[in-house]
LOLUM-995108 format. One record per atom (N, C-alpha, C, O, CB): residue in three letters; x, y, z. Coordinates in steps of 0.1 Angstrom, whole numbers, plus 5000, padded with zeros to 4 digits. Glycine has a CB too. Layout:
ALAXYZ...
//
This chain:
UNK912655318552UNK913055388540UNK911755428533UNK910755348532UNK913955298531UNK911755548528UNK910555598520UNK910855578505UNK911955558501UNK910255738524UNK909755588498UNK909855578483UNK910655698478UNK911455678469UNK908455588477UNK910555818484UNK911355928480UNK912855908482UNK913655938474UNK910856058488UNK913255848494UNK914655818496UNK915155718485UNK916255728481UNK914855758510UNK914355618482UNK914755518472UNK914855588458UNK915755558451UNK913655408471UNK913855678455UNK913955758442UNK915255838442UNK915955838431UNK912755848441UNK915655898453UNK916955978453UNK918155878451UNK919055918445UNK917056048466UNK918055768458UNK919155668456UNK919255628441UNK920355618436UNK918855538465UNK918155598435UNK918155548421UNK918755668412UNK919555638403UNK916755518416UNK918355788415UNK918855898407UNK920355918409UNK921055948399UNK918156028411UNK920855908421UNK922355918424UNK923055808416UNK924155838411UNK922655908439UNK922555688416UNK923155578409UNK923155598394UNK924155578387UNK922555448412UNK922055648389UNK921955678375UNK922855788370UNK923655768360UNK920555708371UNK922955898377UNK923756008373UNK925255968376UNK926056018368UNK923456128381UNK925555888386UNK926955848388UNK927355748377UNK928555758373UNK927055778401UNK926455668372UNK926855568362UNK927155638348UNK927955588340UNK925755468360UNK926555758346UNK926755828334UNK928055908334UNK928455958324UNK925555918330UNK928655918346UNK929855998347UNK931055908351UNK931655928361UNK929756108358UNK931255798344UNK932355708346UNK933755758342UNK934455688336UNK932055578339UNK934055878346UNK935255938342UNK935155968327UNK934056008322UNK936555848345UNK936255948320UNK936155968305UNK936255838298UNK936655838286UNK937356058301UNK935955728304UNK936055598298UNK934855578288UNK933655588292UNK935955478308UNK935155548276UNK934255518265UNK934055368265UNK934955298258UNK934555588251UNK933055318271UNK932955168272UNK932655098259UNK933154988257UNK931855138282UNK932055168250UNK931855108236UNK933155098229UNK933454998223UNK930855198228UNK934055198231UNK935355188225UNK936155088231UNK936955008224UNK936055328226UNK936155068245UNK936854958251UNK936454828246UNK937254738243UNK936554968267UNK935154808244UNK934654678239UNK935154658225UNK935554548221UNK933054678239UNK935054758216UNK935454748202UNK936954718201UNK937354638193UNK935054868195UNK937754788209UNK939154758209UNK939454618213UNK940354548207UNK939954858219UNK938754568224UNK938954428228UNK938654328217UNK939354238215UNK938054408241UNK937454358211UNK937054268200UNK938054268188UNK938254168182UNK935654298195UNK938654388185UNK939654398175UNK940954318179UNK941554248170UNK940054548172UNK941354328191UNK942454248196UNK942154098195UNK943054018192UNK942854288210UNK940954058198UNK940553918198UNK940653868183UNK941153758181UNK939153898204UNK940053948174UNK940153908160UNK941653898155UNK941953808148UNK939454008151UNK942453988160UNK943953978156UNK944553848162UNK945353788155UNK944654108162UNK944153808174UNK944653688180UNK944253568171UNK945053488168UNK944153668194UNK942953568167UNK942553458158UNK943253458145UNK943553348140UNK941053468156UNK943553568139UNK944253578126UNK945653528128UNK946253458120UNK944253718121UNK946253558140UNK947653518143UNK947653368144UNK948553298139UNK948153578156UNK946653308151UNK946653158153UNK946453098140UNK947052988137UNK945453128163UNK945553148131UNK945353088118UNK946653088110UNK946952998102UNK944253158111UNK947453198111UNK948653208104UNK949653108110UNK950353038102UNK949253348105UNK949753088123UNK950652998129UNK950352848125UNK951252768123UNK950553008144UNK949052828123UNK948552688120UNK948352678105UNK947752578100UNK947352658127UNK948752778097UNK948452788083UNK948652658075UNK947752608067UNK949152888076UNK949852598076UNK950152478068UNK949252358072UNK948952278064UNK951652438069UNK948852348085UNK948052238089UNK946552268085UNK945852168082UNK948152228105UNK946152388085UNK944852418081UNK944652398066UNK943652338061UNK944452568084UNK945652448058UNK945552428043UNK945652278039UNK945052248029UNK946652508036UNK946352198047UNK946452058043UNK945251978049UNK945051858046UNK947751998049UNK944352038057UNK943151978062UNK943451898075UNK942551828080UNK942651878052UNK944651908080UNK944951838093UNK944351908105UNK944051838115UNK946451828095UNK944152038104UNK943452108114UNK942352188108UNK942552248097UNK944452208122UNK941152188114UNK940052268109UNK939752378120UNK939952358132UNK938852188106UNK939252488115UNK938952598123UNK937552648121UNK937052658109UNK939952718121UNK936752668131UNK935452718130UNK935252818142UNK935952818152UNK934352608129UNK934252898140UNK933852998150UNK932452988154UNK931552948146UNK934253138146UNK932153018166UNK930753028170UNK930553158179UNK931453188187UNK930252898178UNK929453218177UNK929153338185UNK928853298200UNK928153208203UNK928053418179UNK929453388209UNK929053368223UNK928753508228UNK929053608223UNK930253308231UNK927953508239UNK927553638245UNK928453658258UNK928453568267UNK926053638249UNK929053768259UNK929753808271UNK928953918278UNK928253998271UNK931153848268UNK929053928291UNK928454028298UNK929454088309UNK929854008318UNK927153978305UNK929854208307UNK930754268316UNK930254398323UNK929454468317UNK932054298309UNK930654408335UNK930254528342UNK930654648334UNK931754648329UNK930854538357UNK929854758334UNK930154878327UNK929954868312UNK929354958306UNK931554928330UNK930454758306UNK930254738291UNK928854688288UNK928254728278UNK931354648286UNK928454588296UNK927154528294UNK927254398285UNK928354348285UNK926154628287UNK926254358279UNK926154238271UNK926554268257UNK926154368251UNK924754178272UNK927354178251UNK927854198237UNK928254058232UNK928453958239UNK929054288236UNK928354058218UNK928653928211UNK930153928208UNK930754028205UNK927853918198UNK930753808210UNK932153788206UNK932153648199UNK931153578198UNK933153788219UNK933353618194UNK933453488187UNK934453388195UNK935453438201UNK934053508173UNK934053268196UNK934853158202UNK935453088190UNK934753048181UNK933953068211UNK936753058191UNK937452988181UNK937552838185UNK937752808196UNK938953038178UNK937252748175UNK937252608178UNK938252538168UNK938052548156UNK935852548177UNK939252478174UNK940252408166UNK939952258166UNK939852208177UNK941752448170UNK939952198155UNK939752048155UNK941051988150UNK941452018138UNK938552008146UNK941751908158UNK942951848154UNK942751698156UNK942851638167UNK944151898164UNK942451628145UNK942151488145UNK940851478153UNK939751528150UNK943251408151UNK940851398164UNK939751378172UNK939651478184UNK938751478192UNK939651238178UNK940751548185UNK940851648196UNK940151778192UNK940251818180UNK942251668200UNK939551848202UNK939051978199UNK939552078210UNK939652038222UNK937451978200UNK939952188206UNK940452288215UNK939652418213UNK939452468202UNK942052328212UNK939052468224UNK938152578223UNK938952698229UNK939552698240UNK936852558232UNK938952808222UNK939552938226UNK938353028230UNK937653078221UNK940453008216UNK938053038243UNK936853108248UNK937253238254UNK937853248264UNK936153018258UNK936853348247UNK937153478254UNK936253498266UNK935153468267UNK936853598244UNK936953548277UNK936253568289UNK935953718292UNK935053748300UNK937053518301UNK936653808285UNK936353948286UNK937554038286UNK938653998284UNK935553968299UNK937254168288UNK938354268287UNK938554348300UNK939654408302UNK938054368277UNK937754338310UNK937854428322UNK938554348333UNK937954308343UNK936554478326UNK939854328332UNK940654258342UNK941754348346UNK942354428338UNK941154128336UNK942054348359UNK943154428364UNK944454388358UNK944854268360UNK943154418380UNK945154478352UNK946454448346UNK946454388332UNK947454388326UNK947154358355UNK945354338327UNK945254278314UNK944154348306UNK943154388312UNK945054128315UNK944354358293UNK943254408284UNK942254298280UNK941154338276UNK943954468271UNK942654178282UNK941654068279UNK942253928283UNK943453918284UNK941354078265UNK941353838284UNK941653698287UNK940953608278UNK939753628274UNK941353668302UNK941653498273UNK940953388265UNK941353258271UNK942553228273UNK941453398250UNK940453178275UNK940653048280UNK940952958269UNK940152958259UNK939552998289UNK941952868270UNK942252768259UNK941952638266UNK942652588275UNK943752778254UNK940852568261UNK940352448268UNK940452328259UNK939952328248UNK938952478273UNK941052228264UNK941152098256UNK940751988265UNK940352008277UNK942552078251UNK940751858260UNK940351748268UNK941151718280UNK940751648289UNK940351628259UNK942451768280UNK943351738292UNK943551858301UNK944251848310UNK944651688286UNK942851968298UNK943052078307UNK942852208301UNK942252218290UNK944452078312UNK943252318308UNK942952448304UNK944152538306UNK944952518315UNK941752508312UNK944352628297UNK945452728298UNK944752868295UNK943552878293UNK946652698289UNK945652968295UNK945053098293UNK946053188284UNK947253178285UNK944853178306UNK945353258275UNK946053368268UNK945653498274UNK944453518276UNK945853358252UNK946553588276UNK946253718282UNK946753828273UNK947853818267UNK946853728296UNK946053928272UNK946454048264UNK947054148274UNK946354208282UNK945254118256UNK948354158274UNK949154228284UNK949854348278UNK950154338266UNK950054138292UNK950154438286UNK951054548282UNK952454498279UNK953054438288UNK951054668293UNK952954518267UNK954254468263UNK955354518272UNK956354438274UNK954554508249UNK955254628278UNK956354688286UNK956254648301UNK957154688308UNK956354838285UNK955254578305UNK955154538319UNK955554398321UNK955354308312UNK953754568324UNK956054368333UNK956454228336UNK955454178347UNK955254248357UNK957954218341UNK954854068345UNK953954008354UNK954553868358UNK955053798349UNK952453998348UNK954353828370UNK954753698374UNK953553628380UNK952853678389UNK955953708385UNK953353508375UNK952253418381UNK952753368394UNK953753308395UNK951953308371UNK951953388405UNK952253348418UNK951453228423UNK951753158433UNK952253458428UNK950353208416UNK949453098420UNK948453078409UNK948553138399UNK948653138433UNK947552978410UNK946652948399UNK945953058393UNK945653068381UNK945752838403UNK945553158401UNK944753268396UNK945253408400UNK944553508399UNK943253258401UNK946453408405UNK946953538411UNK948153588403UNK949053518399UNK947453518426UNK948153718401UNK949353788394UNK949753908403UNK948853978408UNK948953828380UNK951053928403UNK951554048409UNK951554158399UNK952054138388UNK952954028415UNK950954278402UNK950754378393UNK951454508397UNK951754528409UNK949254408391UNK951854588387UNK952454718390UNK951354818394UNK951554898404UNK953154768378UNK950254828387UNK949154918391UNK948354858403UNK948254738404UNK948254948379UNK947854948411UNK946954898422UNK945554888417UNK945154948407UNK947154998434UNK944754818425UNK943354808422UNK942654938421UNK941854968413UNK942654708432UNK943055028431UNK942355158431UNK942655238419UNK941755308414UNK942855238443UNK943955238414UNK944255308401UNK943455258390UNK942955338382UNK945755298398UNK943255128389UNK942555068378UNK941055108379UNK940455148369UNK942654918379UNK940455088391UNK939055118392UNK938755268390UNK937655298386UNK938555078406UNK939755358392UNK939455498390UNK939455528375UNK939055638371UNK940555578397UNK939855428367UNK939755458353UNK941155488347UNK941255498334UNK938755558349UNK942155508355UNK943455558349UNK944055448340UNK944755488331UNK944355588361UNK943755328343UNK944255218334UNK943455208321UNK943955158311UNK944255088342UNK942255248322UNK941355228310UNK941155358302UNK940655348291UNK940055178315UNK941455468308UNK941055598302UNK941555608287UNK940755648279UNK941655708309UNK942655568284UNK943155578270UNK944255468268UNK945355508265UNK943655718267UNK943855338269UNK944955238268UNK945755238255UNK946855198255UNK944355108271UNK945055268244UNK945855268232UNK946955368231UNK947955348224UNK944855288220UNK946755478239UNK947855578239UNK948955538249UNK950055588248UNK947255718243UNK948655458259UNK949555438270UNK950255298268UNK951355288274UNK948855438283UNK949755208261UNK950255078261UNK950255018247UNK949455048239UNK949454988270UNK951254928246UNK951254838234UNK950854698239UNK951654638246UNK952654838226UNK949754658235UNK949154528240UNK949654418231UNK949754428219UNK947654538240UNK949954308238UNK950454188231UNK949954058238UNK949754058250UNK952054188231UNK949653958230UNK949153838235UNK950253758241UNK951353738236UNK948453758224UNK950053698253UNK950953618260UNK950253498266UNK949053488268UNK951653698272UNK951053388268UNK950553268274UNK950853278289UNK951953298293UNK951253138267UNK949753258296UNK949853248311UNK950353108315UNK949553018313UNK948553298318UNK951553098320UNK952052958323UNK951352908336UNK950752978344UNK953552958324UNK951552778337UNK951052718350UNK952052748361UNK953252748358UNK950852558348UNK951552758373UNK952452788384UNK953452658386UNK953052558381UNK951652808397UNK954452678392UNK954952788401UNK955552898394UNK956252878383UNK955852728412UNK955453018399UNK956053138395UNK956853148382UNK958053138383UNK956853188405UNK956253168371UNK956853188359UNK956353308352UNK955253358355UNK956653068349UNK957253368344UNK956753488337UNK955853448325UNK955853338320UNK957953568332UNK955053548321UNK954153528309UNK955053508297UNK956053578295UNK953253648307UNK954653408289UNK955453378277UNK954853448265UNK953653468263UNK955453228274UNK955753498256UNK955253548243UNK954653438235UNK955053318237UNK956453618235UNK953753468226UNK953153368218UNK954053358206UNK954153448197UNK951653408213UNK954753238205UNK955553208194UNK955053078188UNK954253008195UNK957053188198UNK955453038176UNK954952908171UNK955252788181UNK954352708184UNK955552878158UNK956452788186UNK956852678194UNK956052668207UNK955552558211UNK958352688198UNK955952778214UNK955152768227UNK953652768225UNK952952718234UNK955552888236UNK953152818214UNK951752798211UNK951452648208UNK950452598213UNK951252888200UNK952352588200UNK952152438197UNK952252358210UNK951452268212UNK953252388187UNK953152398219UNK953352328232UNK952052348240UNK951552248247UNK954552388240UNK951452468240UNK950152488248UNK949052398242UNK948352338250UNK949752638246UNK948952388229UNK947952298223UNK948152158227UNK947252078230UNK947952308208UNK949452108227UNK949751978232UNK949451948246UNK948951848250UNK951251938229UNK949652048255UNK949352038269UNK947852028272UNK947451938280UNK949952158277UNK947052108265UNK945652098268UNK944951978262UNK943851948265UNK944952228263UNK945651918252UNK945051798246UNK945751668250UNK945351558245UNK945151808231UNK946751678259UNK947551568264UNK948251508252UNK948351378251UNK946651468271UNK948751588243UNK949451538231UNK950851498233UNK951551458223UNK949351638220
//
């Protein structure tokens, strides 16, 4: 390989990277962070009486995420303190097939997940990390799933249950409290 061939390769990669369809990656990141903030507000509202009485404390810490196409950016991790137990809500990112975002919910007894899913789609958990999806990987990678998600989907936070094969649960006070108890062995 010559230097000229490598130069041409670099130029092809650079020009191809700037033509990622019509996906505005900054907008994707900003929408994801707005959904994440909405999740945190919802959780604070669900736990409102416990927070106001001092039984549960909430704090945030900045974390850095790095995603393909979006690059490196800052997000917030939510930390819930319930007595001696601590539960961390750690955002993992937005570029997932079938989901607009994932947040790991980590406690002393285990881990669960909150997913930002299209309200109108049904997903079934088939294994610890596997989901059956309506869209194919190729459609997603082509940008059709990302091109204008706010126009095509109504995103909602759901709890990803533990296998075997259960549907994603809506976030309600009861099942969110159950999730907190499961990850803390409560």
